[in-house]
N, C-alpha and C positions, 0 to 999 in steps of 0.2 A: 452665374447659372451653370448647373451641372450638365455636362455632355455625356451621353451614354453610348457605348458601342452598339451597333446594330445586332439583334438577335439572330442566331443562325436558323434558317428554315428547317422545318421538321424533316423534310426529304433529305437534307444534307447531314442529319445527325449521325455521328458515329456511336455505335453501341457494341459493348463487350459483355458477353454472356459467359459466366465462369461457373460451370456445374459439371459433375461427373456422370450425369444421366443424359443420354442422347435424346430421350423423349422430351425432356425440358427444352433442349436446344431446338427441336423440331417445332414445338408448340409456340415458343417465343419468336422464333425466326419468322414462321408464317404469319403470326399476328403483326409483326413489324412490317413485313412486306405488304400486307393488306392496308396498312396505314401509310404506305408510301416510303418507308425507310428501307433503303437497299444496303447500306453499309453496316452489316451485322457480322461480327467476328464471334465465333463460339469456340470455347476451349474446355478441356476436362481437368487441366492441372494448373496449379498456381504458378509453376515455373513458367509455362507457356504464356500464361496471362501477363506476367512481368515482361517477358520478351515482346509481346504485342504492344504493351504500354510504352515500351522504349521506341517502337516504330511509329506510333500513332497516338494522337490525343482523342480520348473517348468522352463523349458528352454524357452518356448514360452507362453506368456500370451495374450489372446484375450479378450478385455473387452468393453462392450457396454457403451455408454454415459448414458443411462437410464437403469441401472441394475435391479432396483426394488425400492420400496419405502424406504428401509432401508439405501441405500447409492447410490449416483450417480457414474458414472465412474470416474470422476475427482477426487472426495474424495477418492474413493477406490484406485485409482492409487497412490495418495499421501501416503495413509496408508501403502500400500504394499511396496512402496519405503522406507518409514521411518523404517519399520520393517526388511528391508533387503530381502524381498520376490521378489523384482524387483531390479536388479542391472545393471550395465552398459553391462553385458554380456547377459542379458535377452532380447529376442526379444518381443517387445510390439507392438500389432496391436489394434487400436481403431475401434469400430463399431458403426454406428449411421445412423438413418434414416433422421436425421435432418442435414440440410447443411447451416444454417444461418451463416452470416459473423462472428457474435460474437462467436458462437460455434467453427467455424473452426479456428479463431484466438486463442481461448483457447487450442485446440488440438494441433496446430502448436507449441505453446509455450512450450508444454510438450515434443516435439520432439519424438513421437513415431516412430517405424520403418515403420509403414505403417497405412493408414486410409482407411477402407472400408466403402462404402455407401451401406445401406440396401434398398430394399431386395437384398440378396446375389444371384449371378448367380454361378452355380456349376462349370462351365468351367473357369470362371474368378477366382474363389477361388483356383482351381487347379493350375492355371497359377501363381497367386500371391504367393502361398505357395511354389512352385518350386523356384520362385525368392528369396523368404525369406531363403530357405535352401542354395541355392548357395551363397547368401551374407554371411551367418553365416561362411561358410568354407573360403570364400575369405577374410574376415575381422578378422579371428581368431587371428592371431599374432598382428595385429593392435589394436584390442580391448585389448589384454592382456597388451600392452604398455601403453594405455590410463589409464587402471585400476591401473597400478603401477605408474601413473603420469610421465612416461618417454616419455615426449613430443618430444624430439629429435628422440628417437626411433620410435615414432609414425610416425613422418614426413618421416623417412627412409622407413618404411612399406608402407606408402601411396604412395610414389614415386615408390616403387617397383611394387606395384599393377597397378599403372598408366602406367608403362612401358610395361605391358602385354596387348596387343591389343585386346584380346578376352574378356576384362571386361569393355567395354566401357559403359555398363548400370550403372555402379557404379562410373563412373568418377566424376559426380557432388558431390556425397556424399563424395568421397575421397577428393576432392579439398576443400570442406567445412571443413572436419576434419583438413586438413593441415593448413588452414587459422587460425582455432581456436588454434591450437597448437602454431603457430607463436606468436599470441597475448599472450598466456599463458607464453610464453618464454620471453615476454617483447620486442620482436623484432618488434617494431612498424613500423619502416621505411621499413623493409623487408616485413612486412604484407601489408602495403600500396601499394607498388610496385607490390606485388603478386596479390592483388585484382584488381589493375589497368589493369594488363595483362589479368586477367580473364573476366574483363568487355568487352574486345574486342571479347571474344569468346561466352560469355553466357549473357542472359538478366535477369538471376535469381536475386530476390530482395536481398537474403542473401549476395551476393557478394558485392553489394553496401552498405548494412548495415555494413558489415565488414570493408570496406574502410573508412566509416564515423567513425567507432570506433577507427581505427588505427590513423586517422588524429586528432581526438579529443585528444587522448592520447599524441599526439606530439604538442598540442595547435595550431593546424591549423584550427581554428573555421571559420575565414572569407573565407578561401580557400575552406572549406568543405560546406559553406552555400548553393550554387547552388544545390549541390547533395542532402543536407538535404531537401530543399524545394521540390525537385522532389519526394523524397521518402515519404514525409508526405502526399502526395495525393494519393499514392498507397495503395490499401487495404492489400497487403501482407507484406508491410514494415512499415506502419505507427506506429504501436505501439511499436515495438523494437526500433525505432528511438526516440520515446518519452522517453522510458526508458534510453537510451544512453544520451539524452539531460538533462534529470532530474539528472542523476548521475553526468554528467559534471558540472552542476550548483551547485550541493551539494558540490562537491570537491572545488568549488571556492566560497563557502559561499553565493551564490546568491539564497536564499531560496525562494524568491517570484517566480522567473522563474522556479525553480525546481518544486514548488507546481503547477504551471500552466501546466507544462508538465505532471506531475504525474496524474492530474485530467483527462486529455485527454486520457492517456494510460489506466486508470481504467475504462473509458467509454467503451473502446474497448474490454477488457478482464477482466471483473469485478470479476472473481472467484479466481484470483491470491491473496492469503492471504498475501504474503510478500509485494506486491505492496499496498494492501489496509493498511497495517500496516505503511508503508512509507508514504502513503497519510495522514493517521491520524497524524502522527508525524509532517508532514509539515503543515498541517492545524492548529495545535497548535502553532507551531513556527511563523506562519503568523497571528496569532490572529483571525482565521476564525472559530468562534464557530459553525456557521451553517455547515461548511464543516467538522468540527470535529465529529459533531453528525451524520452526513450522513455517514462518513467513518465507524464509529464504528457500526452503524446500518447495513451497508452492510457486515461487517465482521461477525456479529452475525447471519445474514440471511444465508450467503453462507457457513458458518461453520456447519450448521445443519447436523447432521448424519455423521460428518466427524472426522478425527483424531484431527482437530482444535477445535471441539466443546467443550465448557467449560461454566459453569455458569458465570465465570469471564467476559466473552464477554457481557453478559447482564449487569453485574455490570459496565462495561465501558459505556454502553448506558445510564445507570442512571447517572453516573458521567458526561458525556458530556452534558446531559440534564440539569443538575444543573449549569454547566459551562455557558451554553447558557442563562439559566434563570437569572444568576447573572449579565447579561449585559442588561436585559430588565426590563421594569416596567409595572405595571398594569395587564390587562388581559392576555397579552402574556406570562408574567413571571408565572402567576398563572397556566395557562394551562400547560406549560412545567413541573412545579413542581408537578402538579396533575399526569401527566403521569408517571413521575419519581417515584412518591410514589406508584403508582399502580404496576408498575414493580418491586419495591423494596419488596412490599408486597408479590408478587408471589415468588420472590427469597427467602424470609424468610420462606416461607412454604416448598419449595423444598430442601433448604440447611440448615435446622435446625440442622441436625446431621453432619455437616461438620464444625468442629472447626476452621479450617483455613479460613473459609469464614466469621465468625461472626464479627470480627473486621472491616472488609471492609464494611459490611452491616451497622453496628453501625455508622461508620464514614459518610457513605452516608446519614443515617437518620439524623444525627446531622447537615449536610450541608443543607439539606431540611429545617430543623427548622430555621437554621440561615438565610437562604434566605428568609424566611418568617418573618424575624426580631424578632423571638423568641429565643433570644440568651440564655435566662436562661434554656430553654429546651435543647438546643444544648450543653450547658456546663454540664448539668446534664447527658446527654447520654455519653459524653466523660468521665465523672468522674465515672459513674456506670459501664462502660465497661473497666475501667482501661487502657484507651489508652495512650500508652507511646511513647517515641521518638525513638524506635528501627527501624532501617532500614531493611525492608524485600524486597519485590519486588518493582521495580521502580514505578510501577503504584499505588500500595498501599501506598507507601511513599509520592508520589506526592498528593494523595487525603488527606493524613493525614496533609501534609504541608498546603494544602488549608484551611482545617477546623481550624487549629491553627491560620492562618492569618485572616480568616473571623471573629474569636472570639477575636481578639486583642492580642493573645498570641504570640507576635512578636518574642521573643527569641527562643521559641520552633520551630517556623516556620522556622527560619534562621538556627537552629541547624539541622533540617531535611534536608534543602538544602545543607548545608556543608557536611553532611554525605552522601548524594546522589552523590555529586561531587567525593568524594573519592570512593564510591561504583562503579560508572561508570568508573572512571579513571583505576580501576583494572580489568575491565570486557572487554576483547579484542573483544567480540562479539557485544558490543554496537556500534551503528553507530554515525556518526557525527551529525546527526539531533537531536538525543536524547541529546547529549552533549550540543548542541547549545541551545536547548530548556531549559534545566536545568540552564544553565548560564543566559539566558534571564529572567527566573523566579526569580533567585537569585537578579538580579538588580532591577526588578520591585517590588518585595515584599519588598525590603529595602526602595525603594523611595516612594511607595504608600502604605498606610495603610488601604485602603478600597476597596470593590468590585466596578465595574463599576455601578451597579444598585445603590449602596449607594451614590457614588459620583454624579450621576445624580440627585438623590433626594436632596442632599446637595446643589448642584448648583441651582436647582429650588428654594429652600428656600432663598438662597442669593439674587437671582434675584428679587424674589417678594418683598423683603425688601430693594431693590436698593443698594445692596452691589455688585456692578458690578465687581470690582477687584477680590474679593474673588471668585465670581461666575466663572469668567474667569479662574483662577488658578485651581479651582476644575475640570472644564471641561477639561483643559489641562492635568491634571492627568488621568482623564477618558479616554482621547484619547490615552495616553501612553498604557493603557490596551487593548483598542479597537480602533485602528488607522483608521479602515475603516467604522466605525459606523456613518452612515449619520445623525442620530439624534443628535449625539454629535457635528458633524461638523456645522449642521445648528444652533444649540444652541450657538456655539462658535462665529458665524458670528452675531447672534442676540445680544449677549453681547457686542461684539466689536463695533457694531453700536451704542450702548448706550455710550460706553467709548470714542468714537471718538470725539464728541462735547465737551466733558470734558477735552480733551487734554491727554487722558490716554493711547494712542496707541503708545508705544515705539517700538524699533526695535525688541525686543523679542516677543511683541505682534503680530507685522506684520508678522514675520516668521511662528507663529502658524496659523494666519489668512490665510496665503498663502497656507499652507499645508491642512487646512480644505476646502479651496476653490478648491484645486486640487481633493480632495476626491469627492466633490459635482459634479464637472465638469465631472468626469468619471462615476458617478453613474446614475442608472435609477431612477429618482425620481417621486413620485406620483404627480398628478397635484397640490394638496395643498402645498406640499413641494417645487414644482417648483415655484410657486407663491411667496412663502416666500423667497426662495433663490434669486429670481429676485429683490425683494424688498431690501434685505440685501446688495446684490452686488451694487445696485444703490446708497445706502447710503454710502458704504465703498469705492467704487472705482471710484465714479463719478468724484472726483477732478482729478485723474490720466488721466481719458478719456478726460476731458475737456482741460487738459494741453497738451495732445498729439494732 
């Protein structure tokens, strides 16, 4: 039989109010005093809030979206949770004057106990606080079970409360908890039936999302499709369904579909760092260098003044800029490298006393030199900084592997990749996307010895000298690294148009030409590109059209 600790009396509750408006402090404090709660701490800054939490354990935390300039409410919430100042037993109330769809989505995702819109009304504050106190008492045993991960016990406690007719105001919350527990117990068929029954009684979006989750876990994708389509047009269900679909596609190694779903989810709730990290990983796996740069830029921006903030986020922006530059030629590449170099210079100034950063910065500097075709300078940087083959963090090691590959140090490059595979295999926290990306890198780095930019330049030289077969093969390799690059696809058709009258288009050529044609058909081309594409198509496919 379970034993539960006694619940703290309301009068002994510790309450922390974090808001930069003195009027909010006054209204909340007076309401709490009228309800018999005396221990109320009010602060206007995140820094002070953290110091207060180090001194005292708070039962109720109210925090504003825009606390002050040092941290916003989202970042502060994450930090308080990370350090254990907010637990499952803490009552959390978000305060905000803003009610944009994006903000509300982010708040709902954090699942606070309540969300109050400012300006606050004293009577409504009293009513909501009374509701919160009643809920704490009602849910005490249930919360204890959840905290101990006793999900069967939690279901029993939820059913017990549901049987008490005087707690109807809590019924939806209780039913939601019960559904979550069924999923955590892997009782997916029971969960699907449970949510189906609830749909007859409630219109709430979370019920339908829960049913989709249970159905996907049972591989009932086609059966769930009508419900999925319905939920994707609802503001309150769209982004959790995108998350579910992305996870489903990842589990089935359909990374292109997962990437598409994750992109749409990030647009709805861009502050979620875990989602942005997954977006970055999926962008890399799908060879989307633009998407990769956009994701790391979003991470660096949204992490400012948060627990996630780190100079390594800016280093990742430098790395992604170099990765994108390595696929471009001319002015576009130069501009990306210039911006990367400027950011790298700022990082050198701010991180000069951080030894663990020096190798990462040196590797980035070497990669910039290599991208500018100054291989001697890049090699000198590697040698002067004693860059070895040691595996450290995944990202540091990946960048090290790239510079070795770019400098023709093939054995060192492959050694790093082999080491990363072992490193990831022993890391249970690593996700499938990172594993798949490292496996993809291993295959591509063994097959292709140059960057996309270098391959483009080599292909152009072959073409100018009428070496069409080597030009085609070089572009085929470039397309392996950048499959959606329209300039490579156009160049492939251009070379194929020269090979065709020479009788040089075999079955392998035709397959590559078809793939390039599919890329161009799906792409939004500039007028000049569209004109060239039409000419190449007429040259390559005219016989097929005439025969048809």
